[in-house]
N, CA, C and O of each residue as an XYZ file, in Angstrom:
788
protein
N       5.197     67.944    -84.455
C       6.075     66.391    -84.844
C       6.114     65.804    -83.483
O       5.757     64.641    -83.295
N       6.571     66.632    -82.450
C       6.787     66.005    -81.181
C       5.407     65.613    -80.616
O       5.333     64.914    -79.606
N       4.467     65.999    -81.175
C       2.971     65.805    -80.523
C       2.656     64.298    -80.941
O       2.177     63.462    -80.175
N       2.990     64.086    -82.241
C       2.642     62.614    -82.440
C       3.369     61.538    -81.636
O       2.708     60.513    -81.466
N       4.597     61.559    -81.105
C       5.247     60.403    -80.469
C       4.417     60.658    -79.079
O       3.904     59.617    -78.670
N       4.199     61.673    -78.356
C       3.583     61.723    -77.398
C       2.292     61.468    -77.129
O       1.927     61.055    -76.028
N       1.604     61.664    -77.984
C       0.009     61.349    -78.184
C       0.280     59.707    -78.657
O      -0.583     58.968    -78.181
N       1.189     59.077    -79.401
C       1.060     57.796    -79.607
C       1.871     57.108    -78.176
O       1.583     55.929    -77.968
N       2.735     57.680    -77.310
C       2.959     57.112    -76.523
C       2.055     56.997    -75.171
O       1.972     56.033    -74.410
N       1.376     58.311    -75.089
C      -0.504     58.140    -74.371
C      -0.993     56.965    -74.652
O      -1.020     56.044    -73.835
N      -1.448     56.885    -75.907
C      -2.290     55.798    -76.230
C      -1.617     54.390    -76.013
O      -2.371     53.437    -76.211
N      -0.464     54.131    -75.678
C       0.217     53.116    -75.924
C       0.377     53.113    -73.963
O       0.440     52.002    -73.436
N       0.409     53.917    -73.379
C       0.373     53.855    -71.740
C      -1.205     53.712    -71.246
O      -1.437     53.263    -70.123
N      -2.349     54.138    -72.193
C      -3.230     53.831    -71.928
C      -3.975     52.528    -72.364
O      -5.008     52.105    -71.845
N      -3.358     52.015    -73.295
C      -3.982     50.650    -73.836
C      -2.981     49.780    -72.475
O      -3.480     48.860    -71.826
N      -1.932     50.146    -72.301
C      -1.159     49.140    -71.499
C      -1.933     49.050    -70.000
O      -2.182     47.944    -69.518
N      -2.269     50.212    -69.349
C      -3.119     50.211    -68.320
C      -4.320     49.450    -68.394
O      -4.724     48.700    -67.506
N      -4.966     49.705    -69.662
C      -6.277     49.148    -69.743
C      -6.172     47.905    -69.661
O      -7.092     47.339    -69.070
N      -5.047     47.057    -70.207
C      -4.948     45.556    -70.606
C      -4.623     44.962    -68.892
O      -5.163     43.985    -68.374
N      -3.901     45.604    -68.445
C      -3.434     45.400    -67.231
C      -4.499     45.239    -66.080
O      -4.641     44.237    -65.379
N      -5.320     46.570    -66.006
C      -6.570     46.146    -65.347
C      -7.474     45.234    -65.507
O      -8.075     44.671    -64.592
N      -7.671     44.967    -67.162
C      -8.683     43.661    -67.140
C      -7.816     42.498    -66.890
O      -8.355     41.416    -66.656
N      -6.163     42.626    -66.919
C      -6.102     41.291    -66.403
C      -6.349     40.950    -65.049
O      -6.722     39.815    -64.754
N      -6.153     41.936    -64.106
C      -6.178     42.169    -62.806
C      -7.484     41.910    -62.352
O      -7.683     41.333    -61.283
N      -8.642     42.404    -63.296
C      -9.788     41.968    -62.831
C     -10.382     40.644    -62.994
O     -11.219     40.128    -62.253
N      -9.719     40.027    -64.321
C      -9.966     38.810    -64.560
C      -9.333     37.938    -63.516
O      -9.881     36.886    -63.189
N      -8.164     38.342    -62.959
C      -7.615     37.563    -61.940
C      -8.417     37.669    -60.744
O      -8.471     36.590    -60.154
N      -9.052     38.593    -60.190
C      -9.661     38.918    -59.043
C     -10.452     37.769    -58.851
O     -10.182     37.099    -57.855
N     -11.540     37.318    -59.718
C     -12.648     36.517    -59.314
C     -11.874     34.715    -59.341
O     -12.326     33.721    -58.773
N     -10.784     34.807    -60.089
C     -10.277     33.254    -59.699
C      -9.453     33.432    -58.550
O      -9.180     32.314    -58.114
N      -8.938     34.324    -57.867
C      -8.429     34.228    -56.581
C      -9.552     34.417    -55.628
O      -9.637     33.701    -54.631
N     -10.398     35.326    -55.881
C     -11.829     34.978    -54.800
C     -12.191     33.745    -54.809
O     -12.279     33.137    -53.742
N     -12.513     33.044    -56.197
C     -12.722     31.599    -56.159
C     -11.866     30.617    -55.384
O     -12.213     29.764    -54.567
N     -10.483     30.991    -55.903
C      -9.652     29.919    -55.231
C      -9.561     30.251    -53.718
O      -9.008     29.364    -53.066
N      -9.947     31.241    -53.074
C     -10.229     31.331    -51.869
C     -11.222     30.793    -51.052
O     -11.057     30.379    -49.904
N     -12.375     30.818    -51.762
C     -13.664     30.427    -51.207
C     -13.626     28.797    -51.660
O     -14.304     28.079    -50.926
N     -12.956     28.147    -52.719
C     -12.663     26.952    -53.005
C     -11.664     26.132    -51.719
O     -11.813     24.926    -51.523
N     -10.977     26.698    -51.163
C      -9.968     26.801    -50.207
C     -10.471     26.586    -48.916
O     -10.030     25.709    -48.172
N     -11.507     27.463    -48.582
C     -12.570     27.298    -47.475
C     -13.099     26.409    -47.490
O     -12.949     25.697    -46.496
N     -13.980     25.932    -48.546
C     -14.663     24.886    -48.395
C     -14.064     23.421    -48.317
O     -14.642     22.442    -47.846
N     -12.543     23.466    -48.980
C     -11.990     22.394    -48.810
C     -11.485     21.960    -47.356
O     -11.377     20.838    -46.861
N     -11.219     23.201    -46.853
C     -10.602     23.236    -45.547
C     -11.949     22.747    -44.297
O     -11.729     22.029    -43.322
N     -13.248     23.324    -44.639
C     -14.332     22.961    -44.137
C     -14.522     21.364    -43.995
O     -14.844     20.745    -42.981
N     -14.232     20.854    -45.303
C     -14.569     19.402    -45.615
C     -13.554     18.799    -45.210
O     -13.730     17.584    -45.301
N     -12.336     19.130    -44.708
C     -11.330     18.364    -44.228
C     -11.770     18.474    -42.882
O     -11.934     17.370    -42.364
N     -12.039     19.543    -42.069
C     -12.633     19.523    -40.955
C     -13.734     18.794    -40.398
O     -13.747     18.493    -39.204
N     -14.765     18.456    -41.279
C     -15.690     17.750    -40.881
C     -15.356     16.275    -40.907
O     -15.708     15.459    -40.056
N     -14.658     16.043    -41.948
C     -14.185     14.520    -42.549
C     -13.355     13.952    -41.067
O     -13.618     12.875    -40.533
N     -12.185     15.057    -40.500
C     -11.606     14.742    -39.361
C     -12.473     14.623    -37.806
O     -12.069     14.010    -36.818
N     -13.517     15.249    -37.904
C     -14.587     15.117    -36.709
C     -15.364     13.866    -36.776
O     -15.851     13.207    -35.858
N     -15.384     13.652    -38.182
C     -16.148     12.400    -38.199
C     -15.752     11.169    -38.041
O     -16.443     10.211    -37.693
N     -14.108     11.201    -38.418
C     -13.199     10.248    -38.036
C     -13.210      9.902    -36.433
O     -13.517      8.856    -35.862
N     -12.768     11.147    -35.921
C     -12.775     10.977    -34.593
C     -13.860     10.515    -33.558
O     -13.654     10.013    -32.453
N     -15.212     10.830    -34.232
C     -16.398     10.181    -33.561
C     -16.220      8.856    -33.962
O     -16.645      8.040    -33.145
N     -15.797      8.469    -34.821
C     -15.949      6.862    -35.114
C     -14.556      6.372    -34.253
O     -14.518      5.244    -33.761
N     -13.896      6.924    -34.176
C     -13.047      6.497    -33.382
C     -13.196      6.233    -31.841
O     -12.701      5.277    -31.244
N     -13.933      7.198    -31.313
C     -14.690      6.886    -29.956
C     -15.858      5.855    -29.933
O     -16.207      5.282    -28.901
N     -16.343      5.693    -30.957
C     -17.301      4.728    -31.132
C     -16.404      3.460    -31.053
O     -16.713      2.566    -30.265
N     -15.302      3.352    -31.843
C     -14.755      1.814    -31.517
C     -14.183      1.906    -30.152
O     -14.055      0.813    -29.600
N     -13.835      2.872    -29.521
C     -13.308      2.695    -28.185
C     -14.438      2.227    -27.345
O     -14.334      1.258    -26.593
N     -15.391      2.845    -27.469
C     -16.425      2.661    -26.612
C     -17.121      0.852    -26.867
O     -17.597      0.107    -26.011
N     -16.971      0.661    -28.026
C     -17.209     -0.966    -28.547
C     -16.482     -1.736    -27.749
O     -16.936     -2.473    -26.873
N     -15.309     -1.577    -28.041
C     -14.263     -2.360    -27.374
C     -13.748     -2.340    -25.863
O     -12.862     -3.022    -25.349
N     -14.680     -1.217    -25.226
C     -14.528     -1.024    -24.000
C     -12.944     -0.952    -23.452
O     -12.425     -1.666    -22.594
N     -12.300      0.219    -24.281
C     -10.814      0.476    -23.892
C     -10.795      0.948    -22.519
O     -10.050      0.366    -21.731
N     -11.629      2.086    -22.050
C     -11.571      2.719    -21.055
C     -11.453      1.767    -19.896
O     -10.566      1.961    -19.064
N     -12.470      0.519    -19.754
C     -12.906     -0.286    -18.882
C     -11.228     -1.165    -19.255
O     -10.608     -1.398    -18.218
N     -10.707     -1.502    -20.200
C      -9.550     -2.310    -19.933
C      -8.340     -1.629    -19.385
O      -7.457     -2.193    -18.738
N      -8.382     -0.349    -19.706
C      -7.482      0.241    -19.165
C      -7.405      0.583    -17.778
O      -6.342      0.965    -17.289
N      -8.554      0.462    -17.048
C      -8.913      0.727    -15.901
C      -8.375     -0.337    -14.948
O      -7.730     -0.180    -13.911
N      -8.903     -1.761    -15.704
C      -8.236     -2.838    -15.322
C      -6.966     -3.028    -15.197
O      -6.402     -3.215    -14.119
N      -6.391     -2.991    -16.359
C      -4.851     -2.894    -16.369
C      -4.312     -2.033    -15.217
O      -3.434     -2.566    -14.538
N      -4.635     -0.976    -14.934
C      -4.051     -0.124    -14.031
C      -4.380     -0.642    -12.795
O      -3.575     -0.494    -11.875
N      -5.609     -1.328    -12.576
C      -5.638     -1.967    -11.184
C      -4.482     -3.159    -10.816
O      -3.816     -3.310     -9.791
N      -4.525     -3.997    -12.168
C      -3.559     -4.900    -12.191
C      -2.137     -4.538    -11.528
O      -1.565     -4.875    -10.492
N      -1.801     -3.591    -12.739
C      -0.394     -3.239    -12.343
C       0.006     -2.376    -10.889
O       1.134     -2.231    -10.418
N      -1.211     -1.892    -10.387
C      -1.321     -1.273     -8.722
C      -0.797     -2.520     -8.141
O       0.324     -2.404     -7.647
N      -1.373     -3.759     -8.078
C      -1.028     -5.059     -7.448
C       0.281     -5.244     -7.428
O       0.887     -5.424     -6.372
N       0.805     -5.220     -8.497
C       2.357     -5.422     -8.799
C       3.268     -4.568     -8.189
O       4.193     -4.944     -7.468
N       2.953     -3.189     -8.535
C       3.442     -1.878     -8.180
C       3.745     -1.837     -6.579
O       4.813     -1.591     -6.019
N       2.341     -2.185     -5.959
C       2.177     -2.011     -4.579
C       3.547     -2.311     -3.588
O       4.173     -1.489     -2.917
N       3.746     -3.539     -3.712
C       5.115     -4.042     -3.159
C       6.230     -3.429     -3.477
O       6.907     -2.876     -2.611
N       6.545     -3.442     -4.655
C       7.684     -2.995     -5.213
C       7.763     -1.391     -4.717
O       8.843     -0.802     -4.673
N       6.543     -0.779     -4.364
C       6.956      0.644     -3.998
C       6.951      0.696     -2.291
O       7.425      1.672     -1.710
N       6.498     -0.195     -1.721
C       6.520     -0.536     -0.173
C       8.052     -0.663      0.102
O       8.729      0.086      0.806
N       8.480     -1.809     -0.624
C       9.803     -2.342     -0.518
C      10.945     -1.167     -0.989
O      12.113     -1.271     -0.615
N      10.526     -0.130     -1.778
C      11.585      0.858     -2.183
C      11.389      1.811     -1.152
O      12.335      2.591     -1.039
N      10.404      1.991     -0.331
C      10.589      3.197      0.975
C      11.089      2.574      2.353
O      10.834      1.443      2.767
N      12.059      3.817      3.137
C      12.721      2.912      4.264
C      11.624      2.201      5.187
O      10.472      2.625      5.275
N      11.963      1.404      5.668
C      11.143      0.782      6.922
C      10.576      1.802      8.071
O      11.142      2.781      8.556
N       9.163      1.217      8.379
C       8.410      2.193      9.121
C       7.225      2.027      9.247
O       6.571      1.508      8.343
N       6.532      2.535     10.694
C       5.176      2.272     10.802
C       4.039      3.126      9.547
O       2.857      2.881      9.302
N       4.903      4.098      8.982
C       4.228      5.146      8.099
C       3.951      4.304      6.869
O       2.872      4.434      6.291
N       4.915      3.400      6.414
C       5.062      3.269      4.843
C       3.782      2.891      4.375
O       3.348      3.496      3.394
N       2.705      1.494      5.193
C       1.842      1.035      4.639
C       0.701      2.251      4.387
O      -0.102      2.188      3.456
N       0.738      3.217      5.220
C      -0.588      4.237      5.328
C      -0.246      5.183      4.048
O      -1.143      5.699      3.381
N       1.656      5.426      3.666
C       1.713      6.247      2.885
C       1.254      5.534      1.388
O       0.547      6.183      0.616
N       1.605      4.474      1.123
C       1.121      3.285     -0.089
C      -0.033      3.746     -0.246
O      -0.362      4.471     -1.185
N      -0.876      3.310      0.803
C      -2.577      2.971      0.730
C      -3.071      4.810      0.490
O      -4.172      4.941     -0.046
N      -2.535      5.763      0.752
C      -3.052      7.141      0.563
C      -2.394      7.514     -0.870
O      -2.978      8.379     -1.522
N      -1.143      6.887     -1.446
C      -0.702      7.398     -2.639
C      -1.800      6.849     -3.817
O      -2.192      7.496     -4.788
N      -2.162      5.522     -3.456
C      -3.019      4.720     -4.327
C      -4.444      5.185     -4.556
O      -5.038      5.082     -5.629
N      -4.967      5.745     -3.362
C      -6.156      6.252     -3.136
C      -5.936      7.530     -3.922
O      -6.960      7.634     -4.597
N      -5.180      8.513     -4.183
C      -5.262      9.616     -4.853
C      -4.885      9.368     -6.394
O      -5.159     10.185     -7.274
N      -4.270      8.229     -6.608
C      -4.287      7.831     -8.000
C      -5.465      7.611     -8.493
O      -5.994      8.085     -9.498
N      -5.950      6.662     -7.523
C      -7.247      6.375     -8.408
C      -8.385      7.486     -8.388
O      -9.343      7.546     -9.158
N      -8.137      8.188     -7.545
C      -9.131      9.295     -7.728
C      -8.712     10.405     -8.878
O      -9.657     11.056     -9.322
N      -7.570     10.655     -9.340
C      -6.997     11.284    -10.296
C      -7.097     10.406    -11.709
O      -6.902     10.980    -12.780
N      -7.360      9.217    -11.664
C      -7.471      8.481    -12.935
C      -9.103      8.696    -13.669
O     -10.147      8.487    -13.052
N      -9.031      9.100    -14.934
C     -10.119      9.556    -15.782
C     -10.160      8.891    -17.287
O      -9.502      9.139    -18.298
N     -11.040      8.093    -17.059
C     -10.943      7.275    -18.497
C     -11.004      8.067    -19.647
O     -10.336      7.848    -20.658
N     -11.897      9.100    -19.487
C     -11.965      9.745    -20.661
C     -10.871     10.744    -21.220
O     -10.764     11.143    -22.379
N     -10.089     11.051    -20.134
C      -8.947     11.571    -20.533
C      -7.628     10.862    -21.561
O      -6.875     11.349    -22.404
N      -7.823      9.389    -20.953
C      -7.283      8.278    -21.506
C      -7.741      8.334    -23.106
O      -6.925      8.435    -24.022
N      -9.019      8.260    -23.270
C      -9.610      8.192    -24.634
C      -8.940      9.491    -25.322
O      -8.183      9.292    -26.271
N      -9.140     10.576    -24.965
C      -8.369     11.541    -25.486
C      -7.122     11.425    -26.159
O      -6.947     11.703    -27.346
N      -6.088     10.922    -25.208
C      -4.997     10.823    -25.337
C      -4.658      9.611    -26.621
O      -3.685      9.661    -27.374
N      -5.714      8.564    -26.626
C      -5.474      7.705    -27.518
C      -6.111      7.808    -29.016
O      -5.782      6.935    -29.819
N      -6.905      8.718    -29.379
C      -7.821      9.157    -30.324
C      -6.620      9.398    -31.353
O      -6.637      8.747    -32.397
N      -5.792     10.112    -31.163
C      -4.758     10.787    -32.290
C      -3.901      9.437    -32.389
O      -3.568      9.308    -33.567
N      -3.519      8.608    -31.777
C      -2.837      7.299    -32.041
C      -3.446      6.515    -32.953
O      -2.773      6.142    -33.914
N      -5.054      6.043    -32.825
C      -5.649      5.488    -33.852
C      -6.045      6.206    -35.033
O      -6.436      5.613    -36.039
N      -5.930      7.922    -34.926
C      -6.197      8.148    -36.093
C      -4.942      8.190    -37.248
O      -5.135      8.238    -38.463
N      -3.698      8.162    -36.622
C      -2.298      8.116    -37.152
C      -2.189      6.969    -37.880
O      -1.674      7.025    -38.996
N      -2.747      5.528    -37.258
C      -2.438      4.164    -37.658
C      -3.669      3.546    -38.708
O      -3.533      2.725    -39.616
N      -4.667      4.109    -38.333
C      -5.800      3.565    -39.222
C      -6.782      4.705    -39.881
O      -7.286      5.602    -39.204
N      -6.990      4.545    -41.330
C      -8.011      5.018    -42.226
C      -9.238      5.149    -41.489
O      -9.434      4.530    -40.443
N     -10.163      6.026    -42.064
C     -11.480      6.214    -41.333
C     -12.174      4.957    -41.714
O     -12.940      4.401    -40.927
N     -11.891      4.434    -43.057
C     -12.853      3.422    -43.771
C     -12.207      1.902    -42.792
O     -12.983      0.967    -42.595
N     -10.835      1.849    -42.292
C     -10.427      0.837    -41.364
C     -11.274      0.962    -40.167
O     -11.745      0.011    -39.544
N     -11.430      2.196    -39.897
C     -11.972      2.277    -38.259
C     -13.580      1.685    -38.534
O     -13.995      0.662    -37.989
N     -14.436      2.563    -39.524
C     -15.588      1.544    -39.783
C     -15.670      0.171    -39.849
O     -16.598     -0.439    -39.318
N     -14.761     -0.380    -40.468
C     -14.788     -1.712    -40.634
C     -14.702     -2.637    -39.371
O     -15.166     -3.758    -39.161
N     -13.700     -1.504    -38.345
C     -13.602     -2.081    -37.071
C     -14.606     -2.293    -36.369
O     -14.755     -3.245    -35.604
N     -15.500     -1.262    -36.618
C     -16.831     -1.136    -35.817
C     -17.751     -1.791    -35.911
O     -18.543     -2.146    -35.038
N     -17.716     -2.081    -37.345
C     -18.512     -3.208    -37.884
C     -18.509     -4.657    -37.285
O     -19.427     -5.258    -36.727
N     -17.227     -5.051    -37.555
C     -16.721     -6.200    -36.799
C     -16.884     -6.260    -35.024
O     -17.189     -7.320    -34.477
N     -16.700     -5.303    -34.431
C     -16.784     -5.459    -33.006
C     -18.522     -5.173    -32.658
O     -19.033     -5.126    -31.539
N     -18.972     -5.063    -33.536
C     -20.555     -5.261    -33.084
C     -21.287     -6.417    -33.807
O     -22.492     -6.553    -34.016
N     -20.135     -7.297    -34.167
C     -20.737     -8.766    -34.214
C     -20.830     -9.424    -33.136
O     -20.216     -9.007    -32.154
N     -21.697    -10.733    -33.036
C     -21.620    -11.400    -31.608
C     -20.341    -12.420    -31.006
O     -20.172    -12.927    -29.897
N     -19.525    -12.467    -32.294
C     -18.237    -13.016    -32.165
C     -17.372    -12.042    -31.586
O     -16.559    -12.561    -30.821
N     -17.292    -11.034    -31.672
C     -16.457     -9.763    -31.326
C     -16.988     -9.548    -30.036
O     -16.115     -9.569    -29.168
N     -18.164     -9.344    -29.616
C     -18.781     -9.113    -28.323
C     -18.537    -10.195    -27.362
O     -18.451     -9.957    -26.157
N     -18.413    -11.456    -27.884
C     -18.061    -12.613    -26.947
C     -16.415    -12.432    -26.651
O     -15.869    -12.528    -25.552
N     -15.834    -12.166    -27.837
C     -14.190    -11.916    -27.531
C     -13.808    -11.120    -26.582
O     -12.984    -11.465    -25.736
N     -14.425     -9.838    -26.620
C     -14.251     -8.735    -25.733
C     -14.673     -9.108    -24.229
O     -14.064     -8.673    -23.252
N     -15.867    -10.029    -24.148
C     -16.250    -10.342    -22.596
C     -15.386    -11.390    -22.156
O     -15.155    -11.444    -20.948
N     -14.833    -12.286    -22.966
C     -14.177    -13.196    -22.388
C     -12.514    -12.897    -22.155
O     -11.749    -13.509    -21.409
N     -12.197    -11.657    -23.118
C     -10.484    -11.225    -23.374
C     -10.064    -11.011    -21.941
O      -8.976    -11.505    -21.647
N     -10.812    -10.277    -20.856
C     -10.011     -9.915    -19.443
C      -9.290    -11.608    -18.902
O      -8.099    -11.894    -18.776
N     -10.308    -12.347    -18.709
C      -9.927    -13.711    -18.432
C      -9.047    -14.473    -19.116
O      -8.337    -15.328    -18.586
N      -9.058    -14.140    -20.552
C      -8.112    -15.232    -21.417
C      -6.451    -14.170    -21.370
O      -5.373    -14.619    -21.760
N      -6.614    -13.014    -20.909
C      -5.137    -12.085    -20.849
C      -4.684    -12.544    -19.272
O      -3.506    -12.553    -18.914
N      -5.788    -12.913    -18.421
C      -5.303    -13.157    -16.895
C      -4.529    -14.586    -16.999
O      -3.378    -14.795    -16.615
N      -5.440    -15.551    -17.620
C      -4.984    -16.739    -17.602
C      -3.740    -17.102    -18.541
O      -3.023    -18.097    -18.437
N      -3.666    -16.280    -19.289
C      -2.480    -16.328    -20.356
C      -1.248    -15.558    -19.962
O      -0.174    -15.687    -20.551
N      -1.424    -14.846    -19.062
C      -0.204    -14.273    -18.148
C       0.510    -15.023    -16.878
O       1.693    -15.076    -16.542
N      -0.915    -15.694    -16.193
C      -0.306    -16.395    -15.179
C       0.477    -17.809    -16.104
O       1.526    -18.281    -15.667
N      -0.168    -18.372    -17.378
C       0.553    -19.352    -17.495
C       2.069    -19.237    -18.273
O       2.896    -20.128    -18.469
N       2.112    -17.706    -18.662
C       3.211    -17.469    -19.284
C       4.361    -17.090    -17.875
O       5.566    -17.211    -18.095
N       3.947    -16.697    -16.654
C       4.483    -16.366    -15.669
C       5.025    -17.973    -15.062
O       6.188    -18.273    -14.793
N       4.169    -18.595    -14.985
C       4.790    -20.269    -14.337
C       5.695    -20.483    -15.416
O       6.854    -20.714    -15.070
N       5.447    -20.463    -16.668
C       6.450    -21.344    -17.694
C       7.538    -20.445    -17.430
O       8.461    -21.096    -16.940
N       7.823    -19.244    -17.543
C       9.092    -18.404    -17.150
C       9.772    -18.771    -16.027
O      10.997    -18.869    -15.968
N       8.772    -19.041    -14.854
C       9.628    -19.441    -13.781
C      10.094    -20.954    -13.699
O      11.082    -21.175    -13.000
N       9.444    -22.080    -14.382
C      10.072    -23.210    -14.487
C      10.880    -23.088    -15.515
O      11.837    -23.860    -15.454
N      10.843    -22.297    -16.583
C      12.212    -22.107    -17.171
C      13.511    -21.371    -16.585
O      14.638    -21.617    -17.014
N      13.282    -20.552    -15.684
C      14.282    -20.115    -14.853
C      14.944    -21.073    -14.015
O      16.163    -21.235    -13.973
N      13.952    -21.798    -13.245
C      14.396    -23.036    -12.121
C      15.362    -23.724    -13.169
O      16.580    -23.601    -13.036
N      14.764    -24.514    -14.307
C      15.302    -25.322    -14.651
C      16.722    -24.998    -15.410
O      17.655    -25.801    -15.433
N      16.743    -23.864    -15.950
C      18.341    -22.915    -16.112
C      19.105    -23.056    -14.957
O      20.055    -23.835    -14.880
N      18.695    -22.274    -13.982
C      19.537    -22.228    -12.954
C      19.811    -23.517    -12.382
O      21.008    -23.627    -12.117
N      19.195    -24.432    -12.125
C      19.762    -25.716    -12.016
C      20.712    -26.586    -12.639
O      21.457    -27.399    -12.092
N      20.574    -26.278    -14.011
C      21.834    -26.855    -15.074
C      23.018    -25.900    -15.133
O      24.132    -26.273    -15.503
N      22.760    -24.745    -14.783
C      23.999    -24.020    -14.674
C      24.846    -24.093    -13.525
O      26.054    -23.871    -13.432
N      23.941    -24.469    -12.596
C      24.644    -25.010    -11.314
C      25.057    -26.204    -11.230
O      26.012    -26.391    -10.476
N      24.620    -27.092    -11.787
C      25.313    -28.394    -11.983
C      26.283    -28.670    -12.908
O      26.830    -29.771    -12.958
N      26.609    -27.529    -13.836
C      27.542    -27.403    -15.099
C      28.775    -26.812    -14.066
O      29.965    -27.113    -14.157
N      28.200    -25.944    -13.118
C      29.377    -25.332    -12.523
C      29.745    -25.353    -11.057
O      29.696    -24.356    -10.337
N      30.112    -26.542    -10.669
C      30.067    -26.950     -9.052
C      30.724    -25.864     -7.987
O      30.432    -25.890     -6.791
N      31.632    -24.921     -8.552
C      32.262    -24.155     -8.129
C      31.476    -22.806     -7.854
O      31.724    -22.054     -6.911
N      30.377    -22.583     -8.923
C      29.324    -21.617     -8.386
C      28.400    -22.211     -7.510
O      28.011    -21.465     -6.611
N      27.988    -23.237     -7.524
C      27.182    -24.083     -6.509
C      27.911    -24.003     -5.078
O      27.297    -23.551     -4.112
N      28.857    -24.325     -5.000
C      29.777    -24.134     -3.798
C      29.730    -22.611     -3.041
O      29.605    -22.319     -1.851
N      29.884    -21.774     -4.247
C      30.118    -20.075     -3.650
C      28.550    -19.774     -3.332
O      28.363    -19.150     -2.287
N      27.595    -20.070     -3.956
C      26.184    -19.974     -3.540
C      25.613    -20.422     -2.172
O      24.858    -19.879     -1.366
N      26.370    -21.829     -2.214
C      25.713    -22.104     -0.622
C      26.471    -21.469      0.356
O      25.919    -21.244      1.434
N      27.921    -21.051      0.150
C      28.609    -20.485      1.165
C      28.264    -18.954      1.421
O      28.529    -18.422      2.498
N      27.659    -18.279      0.374
C      27.115    -16.982      0.600
C      25.702    -17.033      1.306
O      25.360    -16.102      2.034
N      24.964    -18.016      1.110
C      23.624    -18.652      1.741
C      23.988    -18.714      3.049
O      23.050    -18.325      3.746
N      24.974    -19.043      3.713
C      25.237    -19.471      5.031
C      25.606    -17.884      5.862
O      25.284    -17.464      6.973
N      26.506    -17.220      4.625
C      26.753    -15.787      5.421
C      26.000    -14.764      5.694
O      26.080    -13.884      6.551
N      25.032    -15.051      4.610
C      23.748    -13.731      4.823
C      22.631    -14.220      5.640
O      22.277    -15.388      5.799
N      22.062    -13.000      6.198
C      21.367    -13.126      7.308
C      19.662    -13.395      6.304
O      19.282    -12.654      5.397
N      19.044    -14.421      6.732
C      18.036    -14.701      6.193
C      16.940    -13.632      6.219
O      16.958    -12.871      7.187
N      15.958    -13.461      5.262
C      14.954    -12.309      5.283
C      13.660    -12.817      5.865
O      12.696    -12.060      5.983
């Protein structure tokens, strides 16, 4: 009598093991297929990202971004040079130090490094389709003209803005001093006491 329950339990155990093994085998191909599918998706994402980065490089090349950055740095050098010189204690060494600094700085400037820094920023704000559309635009004659004249437009716009700001500043100061004669007198008194530069 005890043999029947033991035989039944053994059969039940074997059946359960068999079902578990079948389920396990059935799941293995799925999990292998999932791994393969994930690897393919990952590979496709990497390829899409590389293609987008290549498109961004093309866009930056078309827009002359590296050249504009160098031009901008040259302009910045002109405005910083006097500030830098004035911030150092007076002496015969000063002009030579500032010249050598800018020579060293220019020698370390690498447009390719700047492009590498900018790519993730473009990647963040533009889709690949938008980048492709921008490339199409910048390949047109009107866009090429815009890029060719843009440095002059920016330079002249900056000069116009500077003059406008100076005129506004002068006008504002004149009005403030006219409205407050006590400040006008204090300014004149301070000017008389201060050594001229």
